[in-house]
C-alpha atoms as one frame of an Amber mdcrd trajectory, in Angstrom:
protein
 183.271  80.950  48.390 183.011  84.602  47.345 179.781  84.066  45.449 178.213
  82.337  48.416 179.315  85.065  50.812 177.973  87.816  48.562 174.590  86.147
  48.467 174.655  85.888  52.240 175.272  89.576  52.640 172.602  90.651  50.222
 170.052  89.466  52.787 171.597  91.567  55.539 169.716  94.783  56.296 171.490
  97.803  54.881 170.954  99.655  58.149 172.989  96.997  59.986 175.955  97.081
  57.624 176.008 100.882  57.547 175.844 101.073  61.326 178.734  98.668  61.722
 180.817 100.463  59.098 180.126 103.810  60.738 181.380 102.566  64.103 184.233
 100.359  62.908 186.901 102.978  63.576 184.989 105.346  65.849 186.634 106.334
  69.147 185.142 105.001  72.365 182.591 107.249  74.025 181.223 107.286  77.552
 177.448 107.077  77.332 175.426 107.296  80.507 172.118 106.582  78.821 170.846
 103.988  76.395 172.270 104.421  72.871 169.897 106.232  70.559 168.280 103.933
  67.999 169.959 103.899  64.601 167.633 105.329  61.988 167.275 103.856  58.520
 166.194 105.869  55.520 162.479 106.327  55.125 160.835 103.492  53.316 163.937
 101.279  53.392 162.766  97.747  52.538 165.588  96.293  54.632 164.591  97.911
  57.902 162.577  95.611  60.179 158.934  96.637  59.811 157.371  98.522  62.692
 155.013  96.291  64.670 151.324  96.855  64.101 149.908  98.534  67.232 147.535
  96.179  69.012 146.384  95.886  72.610 148.742  93.887  74.857 148.018  90.245
  75.444 145.284  89.554  77.951 146.052  87.658  81.136 145.958  83.906  80.418
 142.687  82.286  81.398 144.534  79.361  82.976 147.813  79.391  84.939 150.875
  79.111  82.709 154.230  77.742  83.890 157.190  79.659  82.456 160.803  78.737
  83.081 163.305  81.547  82.494 167.082  81.105  82.232 169.357  84.142  82.379
 172.773  85.262  83.569 172.202  86.662  87.077 173.075  90.267  87.791 175.110
  89.137  90.805 177.014  85.902  90.248 177.690  85.566  93.974 174.062  85.852
  95.059 171.437  83.088  94.779 168.208  83.194  92.798 165.150  84.875  94.329
 163.511  82.620  96.951 160.197  80.946  96.259 158.406  83.408  98.560 159.713
  86.492  96.711 156.929  89.019  96.361 157.683  89.344  92.643 156.680  85.729
  91.993 153.472  86.376  93.939 152.590  89.488  91.914 153.361  87.764  88.611
 151.183  84.835  89.615 148.262  86.983  90.784 148.311  89.620  88.039 149.508
  87.610  85.028 148.396  84.090  85.983 151.997  82.981  85.375 153.987  80.643
  87.586 157.512  81.924  86.923 160.574  79.824  87.634 163.859  81.721  87.355
 167.056  79.699  86.827 170.416  81.518  86.807 172.929  80.549  84.103 176.582
  80.545  85.226 178.856  82.949  83.400 181.713  81.610  81.303 182.087  78.165
  79.790 179.786  76.570  82.391 176.913  78.747  81.235 177.400  77.886  77.592
 177.659  74.204  78.492 174.340  74.415  80.334 172.579  75.912  77.294 174.240
  73.419  74.933 173.254  70.451  77.078 169.630  71.589  77.200 169.626  72.070
  73.433 171.118  68.610  72.842 168.393  67.053  74.993 165.664  69.167  73.373
 164.992  70.510  76.858 165.477  74.244  76.433 163.416  76.343  78.852 160.529
  78.512  77.710 162.457  81.805  77.652 166.230  81.888  77.880 169.358  83.884
  77.251 171.146  82.474  74.214 174.372  82.554  76.166 177.774  82.122  74.561
 181.276  83.005  75.704 181.875  84.481  72.239 178.807  85.849  70.417 175.231
  85.278  71.526 174.089  85.920  67.960 176.042  82.882  66.785 174.418  80.810
  69.524 170.997  81.999  68.394 171.828  81.132  64.779 172.902  77.622  65.796
 169.668  77.062  67.683 167.680  78.376  64.733 169.406  75.966  62.361 168.553
  73.121  64.741 164.890  74.156  64.764 164.884  74.581  68.547 163.638  78.171
  68.805 160.522  79.952  67.600 159.949  83.213  65.697 158.877  86.092  67.908
 157.393  88.453  65.292 153.863  87.909  66.588 154.977  88.369  70.198 156.607
  91.708  69.406 153.161  92.990  68.418 151.889  92.196  71.908 154.484  94.395
  73.674 153.940  98.035  72.630 155.499  99.443  75.798 158.521  97.159  75.760
 159.185  97.762  72.077 159.613 101.465  72.849 161.851 100.942  75.870 163.829
  97.822  74.884 163.484  96.874  71.225 163.661 100.161  69.336 167.136  99.733
  67.808 166.733  98.416  64.232 170.451  97.607  63.987 170.234  95.269  66.961
 166.974  93.754  65.735 168.477  93.095  62.303 171.057  90.820  63.884 168.410
  88.331  65.011 166.421  88.129  61.765 167.073  84.811  60.018 165.227  83.666
  56.912 163.008  86.728  57.149 161.825  86.005  60.706 162.825  87.585  63.985
 164.176  84.744  66.093 165.018  86.521  69.330 164.880  89.642  71.471 167.939
  91.878  71.753 167.811  93.548  75.152 169.195  96.988  75.937 172.952  96.563
  76.529 174.353  97.345  79.912 176.692 100.318  80.209 179.448  99.590  77.672
 183.186  99.442  78.349 182.479  99.044  82.054 185.557  97.044  83.051 189.067
  98.257  83.587 192.415  98.116  85.304 192.766  99.119  88.967 195.649  99.219
  91.432 196.023  99.322  95.232 197.148 102.923  95.801 197.830 102.198  99.469
 200.343  99.542  98.423 201.952 101.874  95.913 202.376 104.512  98.606 203.609
 102.076 101.254 206.352 100.683  99.008 207.370 104.104  97.694 206.516 103.248
  94.092 205.187 105.422  91.301 202.015 104.787  89.339 202.917 102.716  86.261
 202.137 103.934  82.742 203.907 101.284  80.649 204.008  97.494  80.605 207.603
  97.579  81.877 206.670  99.886  84.760 203.649  97.725  85.517 205.922  94.692
  85.809 208.188  96.525  88.251 205.231  97.394  90.460 203.693  93.900  90.169
 207.017  92.346  91.198 207.228  94.606  94.239 203.649  93.758  95.217 204.524
  90.062  94.998 207.842  90.096  96.836 207.850  93.028  99.288 204.943  92.125
 101.587 202.777  95.157 100.755 200.065  94.189 103.256 202.636  93.904 106.049
 201.411  90.590 107.417 204.793  88.896 107.154 203.486  86.225 104.783 204.199
  85.477 101.139 200.533  85.622 100.135 200.170  88.415  97.575 200.443  88.615
  93.819 201.047  91.676  91.741 198.344  90.843  89.216 195.201  88.749  89.553
 192.689  87.531  87.016 190.815  84.558  85.636 190.092  82.970  82.264 186.618
  83.858  81.022 186.194  81.004  78.544 186.744  83.097  75.415 189.997  83.004
  73.422 193.627  82.785  74.453 194.174  84.356  77.853 190.689  85.903  77.783
 189.340  89.422  78.101 190.739  89.916  81.618 194.243  90.175  80.184 193.283
  91.946  76.959 194.980  95.132  78.189 198.274  93.245  78.209 198.002  92.303
  74.533 196.499  95.730  73.870 199.898  97.199  74.761 201.067  95.513  71.560
 198.016  96.673  69.589 196.204  93.306  69.608 193.646  93.019  72.430 191.289
  90.697  70.525 191.496  87.363  68.688 191.062  89.454  65.511 193.458  92.170
  64.423 191.074  95.084  63.820 193.560  97.072  61.785 191.141  97.193  58.871
 193.979  97.480  56.372 195.561  94.331  57.760 192.615  92.360  59.124 193.161
  88.772  60.220 193.818  86.584  63.217 196.006  88.396  65.731 198.316  85.403
  66.090 199.578  86.090  62.560 201.282  89.250  63.791 204.829  89.245  65.141
 203.584  91.697  67.762 201.289  89.022  69.181 204.265  86.704  69.615 206.130
  89.496  71.435 203.148  90.109  73.722 202.817  86.410  74.514 206.519  86.128
  75.274 206.244  89.053  77.689 203.126  87.596  79.278 205.037  84.340  79.762
 207.848  86.279  81.475 205.340  87.649  83.970 204.022  84.164  84.674 207.515
  82.733  85.073 208.325  85.516  87.531 205.205  84.464  89.477 203.865  88.012
  89.663 200.503  86.777  88.320 198.285  84.474  90.365 199.260  81.095  88.840
 195.681  79.864  89.181 194.319  82.408  86.698 193.713  79.802  83.976 191.645
  77.513  86.212 189.670  79.674  88.643 186.338  81.186  87.647 184.797  84.604
  88.186 183.316  83.743  91.579 186.614  82.436  92.946 188.379  85.538  91.637
 185.823  87.679  93.452 186.523  85.809  96.660 190.273  86.303  96.336 190.622
  90.002  95.620 188.603  91.178  98.661 190.950  88.990 100.729 193.871  91.160
  99.646 195.478  88.676  97.278 196.107  91.161  94.436 197.567  94.605  93.992
 196.534  95.029  90.351 193.530  93.552  88.604 190.960  93.955  85.863 187.425
  94.244  87.233 183.922  95.467  86.462 183.369  98.905  87.991 180.171  97.870
  89.792 181.587  94.601  91.130 184.511  96.639  92.425 182.893  99.691  93.939
 179.137  99.377  94.491 177.750  99.584  98.019 176.622  95.959  97.714 180.095
  94.740  96.766 182.772  97.038  98.181 182.218  96.149 101.881 183.712  92.675
 101.341 187.050  94.400 100.697 186.474  97.373 102.985 185.933  95.220 106.090
 189.282  93.516 105.552 191.217  96.624 104.487 189.560  99.828 105.693 192.657
 101.785 104.664 192.873 100.020 101.313 192.221 102.096  98.218 191.659 101.019
  94.632 192.274 103.599  91.912 191.950 103.187  88.128 194.957 102.821  85.863
 195.200 103.955  82.242 195.878 101.421  79.519 199.610 100.649  79.850 201.771
 101.456  76.844 203.808  98.798  75.104 207.294  99.063  73.587 205.974 100.925
  70.530 203.679 103.233  72.488 200.474 101.325  71.681 197.804 101.041  74.363
 194.304  99.518  74.277 192.169  98.463  77.206 190.393  95.802  75.191 187.952
  95.223  72.333 184.313  96.261  72.525 181.692  94.749  70.232 178.594  94.101
  72.342 175.061  94.904  71.187 173.123  93.550  74.180 171.973  90.214  75.552
 169.855  88.040  73.274 166.869  86.052  74.525 164.944  83.361  72.680 161.684
  81.454  73.005 162.002  77.702  72.668 159.978  75.967  69.981 158.574  73.672
  72.662 157.197  76.678  74.524 155.688  78.119  71.354 154.141  74.768  70.409
 152.619  74.580  73.891 150.967  77.978  73.327 153.109  79.818  75.889 154.159
  82.637  73.544 151.444  85.148  74.565 152.149  84.546  78.259 155.876  85.143
  77.661 154.993  88.395  75.897 152.745  89.386  78.797 155.593  88.759  81.258
 158.123  90.804  79.280 155.625  93.610  78.727 154.856  93.714  82.459 158.575
  94.046  83.234 158.580  97.238  81.136 155.634  98.768  83.033 156.329 100.859
  86.151 155.185  98.058  88.452 157.404  95.399  86.911 160.312  97.753  86.304
 160.568  98.923  89.904 159.778  95.577  91.518 162.269  93.551  89.447 164.826
  96.340  89.300 164.805  97.804  92.796 162.358  95.880  94.991 159.463  97.219
  97.039 159.003 100.957  97.543 159.309 101.963 101.177 161.167  98.764 102.041
 163.993  98.481  99.525 163.962 101.996  98.050 162.215 105.362  98.039 161.858
 108.030  95.341 163.345 111.483  95.855 161.727 114.725  94.700 163.169 114.236
  91.197 161.803 110.714  90.911 165.228 109.088  91.330 165.443 105.869  93.315
 167.278 106.344  96.592 167.827 104.400  99.809 167.628 107.462 102.050 165.179
 107.281 104.941 164.512 103.549 104.806 163.423 102.089 108.163 165.923  99.214
 107.838 169.170  99.958 105.984 169.888  96.239 105.625 166.804  95.950 103.402
 168.076  98.594 100.941 168.152  97.219  97.403 171.868  98.052  97.263 172.667
  95.922 100.313 174.590  92.739  99.573 171.904  90.585 101.183 169.233  92.003
  98.854 171.037  91.196  95.588 169.113  87.931  95.151 165.806  89.793  94.747
 166.880  91.815  91.696 168.804  89.195  89.728 166.931  89.960  86.476 167.535
  93.701  86.492 170.577  93.966  84.211 169.401  91.414  81.659 165.686  92.143
  81.257 164.706  95.294  83.126 167.131  98.223  83.078 167.286 100.669  80.146
 170.161 103.011  81.184 168.197 106.271  81.278 169.879 109.046  83.338 167.651
 108.695  86.423 168.176 104.968  86.460 171.952 105.309  86.154 171.949 107.799
  89.023 170.011 105.306  91.142 172.000 102.233  90.203 175.428 103.612  90.988
 175.124 105.992  93.954 178.129 107.206  95.898 178.617 105.743  99.386 180.993
 105.943 102.317 183.746 103.500 103.198 184.376 102.434 106.798 186.958 105.183
 107.242 184.654 107.819 105.780 186.059 108.027 102.260 183.484 108.679  99.538
 183.374 105.858  96.990 181.967 107.034  93.647 181.292 104.054  91.342 180.610
 106.241  88.313 184.072 107.758  88.594 185.508 104.308  87.828 183.060 103.820
  84.974 183.804 107.212  83.453 187.519 106.452  83.568 187.245 102.941  82.124
 184.807 103.824  79.360 186.943 106.680  78.030 190.152 104.685  77.778 191.260
 103.575  74.290 189.263 100.541  73.168 189.360  98.717  69.843 185.923  98.851
  68.228 185.146  95.267  67.273 181.417  95.657  66.616 181.775  94.276  63.059
 182.488  90.917  64.744 178.705  90.538  64.910 178.847  89.601  61.218 181.457
  86.881  61.701 180.230  83.292  61.510 181.693  80.548  63.658 184.138  78.147
  62.098 182.578  74.809  61.188 184.897  73.160  63.731 184.569  75.951  66.270
 184.841  73.831  69.442 187.969  71.947  68.316 189.599  75.103  66.994 188.950
  77.091  70.161 190.085  74.237  72.403 193.379  73.823  70.550 193.943  77.573
  70.401 193.321  78.077  74.125 195.297  75.061  75.293 198.334  76.199  73.346
 198.186  79.926  74.109 197.774  79.151  77.806 200.470  76.484  77.634 202.883
  78.989  76.108 201.923  81.586  78.725 202.180  79.284  81.745 205.393  77.596
  80.663 203.982  74.107  80.152 204.992  74.350  76.507 208.263  75.840  75.222
 207.856  79.118  73.369 210.312  79.703  70.569 210.224  80.301  66.838 209.944
  76.579  66.092 207.120  75.803  68.542 205.260  78.931  67.465 205.539  77.962
  63.812 204.296  74.477  64.689 201.302  75.983  66.495 200.364  78.185  63.539
 200.951  75.300  61.142 198.608  73.001  63.024 195.979  75.733  63.218 195.959
  75.817  59.431 196.732  72.247  58.389 194.549  70.390  60.880 191.990  72.950
  62.030 191.410  75.075  58.896 192.025  78.351  60.702 193.227  79.975  57.498
 189.975  79.106  55.736 187.949  80.566  58.622 190.113  83.657  58.459 189.744
  83.982  54.685 185.976  83.396  54.806 185.672  86.056  57.506 187.722  88.527
  55.502 185.438  87.972  52.512 182.343  88.558  54.653 183.720  91.816  56.036
 185.004  92.902  52.639 181.621  92.295  51.027 180.101  94.413  53.794 182.534
  97.204  52.967 184.261  97.015  56.346 187.726  95.808  55.331 189.684  96.440
  52.150
């Protein structure tokens, strides 16, 4: 196995491995702009070659139908309507009939992509969505011969290359067999989710802000049992969340396992790398998590509800503590759903709670950005240049503002510094930040935004609550992003197990069974779980192969 793995890594660009090594133990930062491109040494033969400057693709002579699949920016808003002005402009200026289809987040989204791949019915341009790593999804599709190289298309997008595809580390991740097989888009603001608590409930019940897992339990129990909303009903839970389709209890409860030093499926202690379930600390964390579930301080539906249902429940006042994205929590388009029900309600961020040994991690961060691919069917039909023309247009001022913010004078205006604002609009309900307008900018986070300072200032403006309090979304982001996070970026090098689906299903069913009390948790049942992982599902081989890959890359010892 070692010889095979070494050969595999000799084809990896040096710039990629060095970048991952350099960040493997780096502390989390709080960027407010797009990460600067990683630079390789001059003349490095492993760096992706710079595209040859050529004029952008001309408008197609005949109308071209392009179907685009992507995760929507707002999961609770529909796709743009057929009469959206953006479709009209794209049709008139690019001769492209664009059909946008939102992909659900979580397991449903991955199932949708998998089903299309199995039927050889992938759309023309699509997000290679996976609940684990999009790069692995792209690699699978490449092996199946279902996607097309995009090297020639890159040459047709000089503007977009500068604004979206200038990071050679990210590009290196989508080069297979010497060909670039996808586009890595600019990642959204990293480490953007975190733990928040109802301060008004804390104050009403005379509690103190928790700093440890034990203190958090005390508060969660009070929120569950002491009627913090004062409605006389037993309808609140201390902690709310949902399973995101990843591993174990999912990223929404990573902070809980982070209190024991293990917020990810992998133990990123690089001197003791391996599956987190091998550690006795993981067993302790799971036992404590089970205690919380048995005490019914966590919404018992967390393992079965999805993101949308979760985002219906928390604005209804169901939870006193939760893990949420800062924008979904506090943006002017989202906060009113909670504010209308609880004008005196107040969410404040919580630091990562400490565990029994003083450890505290919010979660694991290893994202590089969303990956998009062009289907082989689209390339064979000659749609590649039109796809390039569409993406290039989205990076021009016209496409950027229209897809990102809407129509100037109707949905936004520009202030004297050139920052998008909603001040002075004739109809405030048409502001791009208004909840009803979210459907018109569904592509902004995945294909349009680049995180420059003016854009960030526009995207996350402060606003007033019903009772006149100033809500500052970036204050939540700045808090979340500077909490302790485990840097898991080297996970981009990890290959899926050959029996990935069966392994993940067994792992999740058992971890959730232990947590929810449907399976006894003791030394014997835990040993049986680990034994089956290895004897029937080859988890140890996956673990050993992964360790070899990371060792050959110089990341683990």
